[in-house]
C-alpha positions as CSV (number, residue, x, y, z in Angstrom):
1,X,25.4,6.5,-76.2
2,X,24.5,5.7,-79.8
3,X,22.7,2.5,-80.6
4,X,25.0,1.9,-83.6
5,X,28.8,1.7,-83.9
6,X,30.2,5.0,-85.3
7,X,32.8,3.1,-87.3
8,X,31.0,0.1,-89.0
9,X,27.4,0.9,-88.4
10,X,26.6,-2.3,-86.6
11,X,23.6,-2.2,-84.3
12,X,24.8,-2.5,-80.7
13,X,23.4,-5.5,-78.7
14,X,23.4,-3.6,-75.4
15,X,24.0,-0.2,-73.9
16,X,27.2,1.0,-72.2
17,X,29.5,-1.2,-74.3
18,X,33.1,-0.1,-74.4
19,X,34.0,-1.6,-77.8
20,X,32.0,-2.7,-80.9
21,X,31.6,-6.5,-80.9
22,X,31.9,-6.5,-84.7
23,X,34.9,-4.3,-85.5
24,X,36.4,-3.7,-82.1
25,X,36.3,0.1,-82.4
26,X,36.2,2.1,-79.2
27,X,32.7,3.4,-78.3
28,X,34.1,5.9,-75.8
29,X,33.6,9.5,-76.7
30,X,36.9,10.7,-75.2
31,X,40.0,9.5,-73.6
32,X,38.8,10.9,-70.3
33,X,35.6,8.8,-70.5
34,X,37.7,5.8,-71.4
35,X,40.0,6.2,-68.5
36,X,37.0,6.3,-66.0
37,X,35.6,3.1,-67.5
38,X,38.6,1.0,-66.7
39,X,38.7,-0.9,-63.5
40,X,41.5,-0.4,-61.0
41,X,43.0,-3.5,-59.5
42,X,42.7,-3.4,-55.7
43,X,45.7,-4.6,-53.8
44,X,45.5,-6.2,-50.4
45,X,44.4,-4.1,-47.4
46,X,47.9,-3.5,-46.1
47,X,49.2,-2.5,-49.5
48,X,46.3,-0.1,-50.0
49,X,47.2,1.7,-46.7
50,X,50.8,2.3,-48.0
51,X,49.5,3.2,-51.4
52,X,47.2,5.9,-50.0
53,X,50.3,8.0,-49.4
54,X,51.1,7.9,-53.1
55,X,48.2,9.6,-54.9
56,X,48.2,6.7,-57.5
57,X,45.4,4.5,-58.7
58,X,45.6,0.8,-59.1
59,X,46.9,-0.7,-62.4
60,X,44.4,-1.2,-65.2
61,X,43.7,-4.8,-66.3
62,X,41.7,-5.7,-69.4
63,X,40.3,-9.0,-70.6
64,X,38.2,-10.4,-73.5
65,X,35.0,-9.4,-71.9
66,X,35.8,-5.7,-71.9
67,X,35.0,-5.9,-75.6
68,X,31.3,-5.9,-74.6
69,X,30.2,-9.4,-75.7
70,X,29.3,-12.5,-73.6
71,X,31.2,-15.7,-73.7
72,X,29.0,-17.5,-76.3
73,X,29.0,-14.6,-78.7
74,X,32.8,-14.3,-78.4
75,X,33.3,-18.0,-79.1
76,X,30.8,-18.0,-81.9
77,X,32.6,-15.1,-83.5
78,X,36.0,-16.8,-83.3
79,X,34.7,-20.0,-84.9
80,X,33.0,-18.0,-87.6
81,X,36.3,-16.3,-88.5
82,X,37.8,-19.8,-88.6
83,X,35.5,-20.7,-91.4
84,X,32.7,-22.6,-89.6
85,X,29.0,-22.0,-90.1
86,X,27.7,-21.2,-86.6
87,X,24.3,-21.7,-84.9
88,X,23.9,-20.7,-81.3
89,X,21.5,-22.3,-78.7
90,X,20.6,-25.0,-81.2
91,X,18.2,-27.7,-80.2
92,X,19.1,-31.1,-81.7
93,X,17.3,-34.5,-81.4
94,X,18.7,-37.2,-79.1
95,X,18.5,-41.0,-79.2
96,X,15.7,-40.9,-76.7
97,X,13.5,-38.8,-79.0
98,X,13.8,-35.6,-76.9
99,X,15.9,-32.7,-77.8
100,X,19.1,-31.2,-76.2
101,X,20.3,-27.6,-76.5
102,X,23.8,-27.1,-77.9
103,X,25.4,-23.8,-76.9
104,X,27.1,-23.5,-80.3
105,X,26.7,-25.9,-83.2
106,X,29.5,-25.7,-85.8
107,X,29.5,-27.1,-89.3
108,X,32.0,-27.0,-92.2
109,X,31.3,-29.4,-95.1
110,X,30.2,-32.7,-93.5
111,X,32.0,-32.0,-90.2
112,X,29.8,-31.1,-87.2
113,X,31.0,-30.0,-83.8
114,X,29.3,-29.0,-80.6
115,X,30.6,-26.3,-78.3
116,X,29.7,-26.0,-74.6
117,X,30.4,-22.7,-72.9
118,X,30.7,-22.0,-69.1
119,X,31.1,-18.4,-68.0
120,X,32.4,-19.0,-64.4
121,X,34.0,-16.7,-61.9
122,X,37.7,-16.9,-62.5
123,X,38.2,-18.5,-59.1
124,X,36.0,-21.4,-60.0
125,X,37.4,-24.2,-62.2
126,X,35.3,-26.4,-64.5
127,X,34.9,-29.8,-62.7
128,X,34.6,-33.3,-63.9
129,X,30.8,-33.3,-63.5
130,X,30.5,-30.5,-66.1
131,X,32.6,-32.6,-68.5
132,X,30.5,-35.7,-67.9
133,X,27.3,-33.9,-68.7
134,X,28.7,-32.6,-71.9
135,X,30.2,-36.0,-72.8
136,X,26.7,-37.6,-72.3
137,X,25.1,-34.9,-74.4
138,X,27.5,-35.6,-77.3
139,X,26.7,-39.3,-77.0
140,X,22.9,-38.7,-76.9
141,X,23.0,-36.4,-80.0
142,X,25.5,-38.5,-82.0
143,X,27.8,-35.6,-82.5
144,X,31.4,-36.9,-82.7
145,X,33.5,-33.8,-81.9
146,X,33.1,-31.4,-78.9
147,X,34.8,-28.3,-77.6
148,X,34.4,-27.2,-74.0
149,X,35.1,-23.4,-73.5
150,X,35.4,-21.5,-70.2
151,X,36.8,-18.2,-69.2
152,X,38.4,-19.7,-66.1
153,X,40.2,-23.1,-65.8
154,X,39.7,-26.8,-65.7
155,X,40.3,-29.2,-62.8
156,X,42.9,-32.0,-63.2
157,X,40.1,-34.6,-63.3
158,X,38.2,-32.8,-66.0
159,X,41.3,-32.5,-68.1
160,X,42.0,-36.2,-67.8
161,X,38.4,-37.0,-68.8
162,X,38.6,-34.7,-71.8
163,X,41.8,-36.3,-73.0
164,X,40.4,-39.8,-72.8
165,X,37.2,-38.8,-74.6
166,X,38.7,-36.5,-77.3
167,X,36.9,-33.4,-76.0
168,X,38.9,-30.2,-76.8
169,X,39.3,-27.8,-73.9
170,X,39.7,-24.0,-74.1
171,X,40.5,-22.4,-70.8
172,X,40.7,-18.6,-70.2
173,X,44.2,-18.3,-71.6
174,X,43.4,-20.4,-74.7
175,X,40.3,-18.3,-75.3
176,X,42.2,-15.1,-75.1
177,X,44.8,-16.5,-77.6
178,X,42.1,-17.6,-80.0
179,X,40.4,-14.2,-79.7
180,X,43.4,-12.3,-80.8
181,X,44.6,-14.9,-83.3
182,X,41.4,-14.7,-85.3
183,X,41.3,-10.9,-85.6
184,X,38.2,-10.0,-83.7
185,X,38.8,-6.3,-84.4
186,X,42.1,-5.7,-82.4
187,X,44.9,-6.7,-84.8
188,X,47.6,-4.6,-86.2
189,X,48.6,-4.7,-89.9
190,X,51.5,-7.1,-89.7
191,X,53.5,-5.2,-92.3
192,X,53.5,-2.1,-90.1
193,X,54.9,-3.6,-86.9
194,X,58.4,-2.2,-86.1
195,X,58.6,-3.2,-82.4
196,X,61.2,-5.8,-81.2
197,X,60.2,-9.4,-81.8
198,X,61.7,-12.7,-80.6
199,X,63.1,-14.5,-83.7
200,X,61.0,-17.5,-84.9
201,X,63.0,-20.5,-83.8
202,X,60.7,-23.1,-85.5
203,X,59.7,-22.5,-89.1
204,X,56.3,-23.3,-90.6
205,X,57.4,-26.7,-92.1
206,X,58.9,-27.9,-88.8
207,X,56.0,-26.6,-86.7
208,X,53.3,-28.1,-88.9
209,X,54.8,-31.6,-89.4
210,X,53.1,-34.4,-87.6
211,X,54.7,-37.7,-86.5
212,X,51.6,-39.8,-87.1
213,X,51.4,-43.3,-88.7
214,X,48.5,-42.3,-91.0
215,X,49.4,-38.6,-91.4
216,X,48.0,-38.7,-95.0
217,X,44.5,-38.7,-93.5
218,X,45.2,-35.5,-91.6
219,X,44.8,-32.1,-93.2
220,X,46.0,-28.7,-91.9
221,X,43.0,-26.4,-92.3
222,X,44.0,-23.4,-90.1
223,X,47.5,-22.0,-89.5
224,X,48.1,-18.8,-87.7
225,X,51.3,-17.2,-86.5
226,X,50.3,-14.9,-83.7
227,X,52.6,-12.3,-82.4
228,X,51.7,-11.8,-78.7
229,X,52.9,-8.6,-77.0
230,X,54.6,-8.6,-73.6
231,X,56.1,-5.7,-71.6
232,X,59.5,-6.2,-69.9
233,X,59.7,-4.2,-66.7
234,X,62.9,-4.0,-64.6
235,X,62.5,-2.9,-61.0
236,X,64.5,-2.3,-57.8
237,X,63.1,-1.9,-54.3
238,X,65.0,-0.4,-51.3
239,X,62.8,0.2,-48.2
240,X,64.3,1.0,-44.9
241,X,62.3,1.0,-41.6
242,X,63.2,1.5,-38.0
243,X,61.6,-0.5,-35.2
244,X,60.7,1.2,-31.8
245,X,64.1,0.4,-30.5
246,X,65.8,2.5,-33.3
247,X,67.2,-0.5,-35.1
248,X,67.0,-0.1,-38.9
249,X,65.7,-2.9,-41.2
250,X,66.2,-3.0,-44.9
251,X,63.8,-4.7,-47.4
252,X,65.4,-5.0,-50.8
253,X,64.3,-6.7,-54.0
254,X,65.2,-6.4,-57.7
255,X,64.5,-8.3,-60.9
256,X,62.5,-8.4,-64.2
257,X,58.8,-9.0,-64.6
258,X,57.1,-9.8,-67.9
259,X,53.6,-8.4,-68.2
260,X,51.1,-9.8,-70.7
261,X,50.2,-6.7,-72.7
262,X,46.8,-8.2,-73.5
263,X,45.4,-8.6,-70.0
264,X,48.0,-7.3,-67.6
265,X,49.0,-10.5,-65.9
266,X,52.6,-10.9,-64.7
267,X,53.5,-14.2,-66.4
268,X,56.5,-14.9,-64.2
269,X,55.0,-13.8,-60.9
270,X,55.7,-15.7,-57.8
271,X,53.5,-16.3,-54.8
272,X,53.5,-13.4,-52.4
273,X,54.2,-13.9,-48.7
274,X,50.6,-13.0,-47.9
275,X,49.2,-15.4,-50.5
276,X,51.1,-18.2,-48.8
277,X,49.5,-17.8,-45.4
278,X,46.8,-20.5,-45.7
279,X,45.6,-19.0,-49.0
280,X,43.8,-16.2,-47.1
281,X,44.9,-13.6,-49.5
282,X,44.5,-15.5,-52.7
283,X,43.0,-13.3,-55.4
284,X,40.4,-14.7,-57.8
285,X,41.8,-12.7,-60.8
286,X,45.3,-14.2,-60.5
287,X,45.8,-17.2,-62.8
288,X,48.1,-20.1,-62.1
289,X,51.3,-19.9,-64.0
290,X,51.0,-22.2,-67.0
291,X,53.7,-24.2,-68.8
292,X,53.4,-21.7,-71.7
293,X,53.9,-18.8,-69.3
294,X,57.0,-20.4,-68.0
295,X,58.3,-21.1,-71.5
296,X,57.7,-17.6,-72.7
297,X,59.4,-16.2,-69.6
298,X,62.5,-18.2,-70.2
299,X,62.6,-17.2,-73.9
300,X,62.1,-13.5,-73.0
301,X,65.1,-13.7,-70.6
302,X,67.4,-15.7,-72.8
303,X,66.6,-14.8,-76.5
304,X,67.7,-11.5,-77.8
305,X,64.8,-9.7,-79.6
306,X,65.3,-8.3,-83.1
307,X,63.7,-5.3,-84.8
308,X,62.4,-6.2,-88.2
309,X,59.0,-5.9,-89.9
310,X,56.6,-8.9,-89.5
311,X,55.4,-10.0,-92.9
312,X,52.5,-12.1,-94.0
313,X,53.0,-15.2,-96.1
314,X,50.9,-17.5,-98.4
315,X,51.4,-20.5,-96.1
316,X,49.7,-19.2,-93.0
317,X,48.0,-16.2,-91.5
318,X,50.0,-13.7,-89.5
319,X,48.2,-11.8,-86.7
320,X,49.9,-9.2,-84.5
321,X,47.8,-8.4,-81.4
322,X,47.5,-4.7,-80.5
323,X,48.7,-4.1,-76.9
324,X,45.8,-3.5,-74.5
325,X,48.0,-2.5,-71.6
326,X,50.0,0.7,-71.8
327,X,53.6,1.0,-70.5
328,X,52.5,3.2,-67.7
329,X,49.9,0.6,-66.6
330,X,52.5,-2.2,-66.8
331,X,54.7,-0.2,-64.4
332,X,51.8,0.3,-62.0
333,X,51.0,-3.4,-62.1
334,X,54.6,-4.3,-61.3
335,X,54.9,-1.7,-58.5
336,X,51.8,-3.0,-56.8
337,X,52.9,-6.6,-57.1
338,X,56.4,-5.8,-55.7
339,X,54.9,-3.9,-52.7
340,X,52.5,-6.8,-52.1
341,X,55.3,-9.4,-52.4
342,X,57.6,-7.6,-50.0
343,X,55.1,-6.8,-47.4
344,X,56.3,-8.6,-44.3
345,X,56.5,-8.8,-40.5
346,X,60.0,-8.3,-39.0
347,X,60.8,-9.5,-35.5
348,X,62.5,-7.2,-33.0
349,X,63.4,-7.6,-29.3
350,X,62.5,-5.3,-26.4
351,X,62.6,-5.6,-22.7
352,X,59.5,-5.3,-20.6
353,X,60.1,-5.1,-16.8
354,X,63.6,-6.5,-17.5
355,X,62.3,-9.5,-19.4
356,X,63.0,-9.8,-23.2
357,X,60.0,-9.9,-25.5
358,X,59.8,-10.4,-29.2
359,X,57.5,-8.2,-31.1
360,X,56.8,-7.6,-34.8
361,X,57.1,-4.6,-37.1
362,X,55.0,-4.7,-40.2
363,X,56.9,-3.3,-43.1
364,X,54.8,-2.2,-46.1
365,X,56.9,-0.7,-48.9
366,X,55.7,2.5,-50.5
367,X,55.0,2.5,-54.2
368,X,57.6,5.3,-54.7
369,X,60.2,3.1,-53.2
370,X,59.9,0.7,-56.1
371,X,62.2,2.2,-58.8
372,X,61.2,1.1,-62.3
373,X,63.3,1.9,-65.3
374,X,60.5,1.9,-67.9
375,X,58.8,-0.9,-69.8
376,X,60.0,-2.4,-73.1
377,X,57.5,-3.9,-75.5
378,X,58.5,-7.3,-77.1
379,X,56.4,-9.5,-79.4
380,X,56.6,-13.3,-79.0
381,X,55.6,-15.5,-81.9
382,X,53.3,-18.4,-81.3
383,X,52.1,-21.0,-83.8
384,X,48.4,-21.9,-83.7
385,X,47.9,-24.9,-86.0
386,X,44.6,-26.8,-86.4
387,X,44.0,-30.1,-88.3
388,X,41.1,-32.1,-89.5
389,X,41.0,-35.9,-89.9
390,X,38.7,-38.1,-92.0
391,X,36.8,-39.0,-88.8
392,X,35.8,-35.3,-88.4
393,X,37.9,-35.1,-85.4
394,X,39.9,-31.9,-84.8
395,X,43.6,-32.0,-83.7
396,X,45.3,-28.9,-82.5
397,X,48.9,-27.9,-81.8
398,X,49.5,-24.6,-80.1
399,X,53.3,-24.4,-79.4
400,X,54.6,-21.2,-78.1
401,X,58.1,-20.1,-78.9
402,X,60.0,-23.4,-79.4
403,X,63.7,-23.3,-78.6
C-alpha cells in the first residue's frame, strides 16, 4: 500500500488504512479488496448453525474508526473543522506547580477548553471515577470548560456529575453525529441530493431561539443542519417446524426496521429472546436505544418523506452524510436480527412408558424464510447548534426531528 493518499497526497500515519484520515478517500485498490476488508457481524451460535445452510455472510457494519484514525485524532479533526486551534497531548501547569497532560487543548479567541478522550470497549461505559479525575484536572489547571469524549457510553452517575459541573459529554452516538456533521471527508454535495427526506418541522429561527433570562450574552457560533441517512426495511417471517410427534408449529413475524445507514445499527430494535435470558447473549456492539433513536423511529413511521433537493443557506451549514451501509447490507442486518429474535424453544408433549413428558423443540428460522421487500433510503434532518457565553462556557442543543 502506498505511504501517501492517492487523492490528496497526505502522508498516511499508518499502514493498512482503509480511508484517508484527511480527505476520506478509499485507500482500497479494488472493490474486491474492499469487500474482504469489511468485518462480518457474527450472530449467536444457534443462528449461525441455521445460517450455514444459506451460503450468506453476516451483515457489514461500519463505524467512525473504520476511517483509520484513533479517537484523539478524530476528535481533534472535528474541533479543528469547528474553528478551534487544536493542540494534542498538551502539558499545562497546575496550581501545585506540577504539570498535567490534556488530551486535546482547544482555543478560539480568549476561550480555552480541555478535552478528555477515553477509547473503551463498546461494552464498557465511562464511570463516575473517570469524570471525577477529569473534573479535578480542570480545577487544578484553571480551565473553565471541558468536554469528555468516549466511543462507548456514560453511566448514569457520570452523566449526573457532568451535568452538575458543566462538563460536556460526547458518547459514541454523539461522536458519530459530530464526525459526519463537520465534513470529515464523507459528505455529499447538498445540492445534488435527490433521495427522499423527512420535511423540516422546525425552522432555523425556532430551533436556534433560547429561552434564557440573559440571552443577549449568548452567541450562536456553529449551526449545522445534518441530513442523516436511514434505511427502511420491511420484513415478513413464516417458519414452520414439526416436532417428533408430527405436530406442526408456526413462527411468524412481520414489521419494519430502520437501519442507521452510517453504522448499521437497527434503531428500533427490541431485545431478542436470547438476550433476555440473564443477559447471557448480550452483544457488546449493540447500543442501548436512545431517546433520539426512539424519536427518529416515530418520525420515520409517521411522517411522509418528500423528494426535493437539499439546499445550503447563509444562516447555517448543511451537511448530507453519505450512506456507509448499502441496501443489500441493511437487508442482511435485518434478516440476521429477525432470525435471532425469533429463535425459540417450543414445548411439545410425548408419552414415555405411558407417562406424559414435556420436551422442547428448538426452532431457529432460516435466513431465506425472512422475506424482505427491499430497503428504502430516507434522510432525517437534525439540528446541531452550539453557543458561546461570555464566561467561555459552551452550550449545545442537538434536537433531532422535532414534531
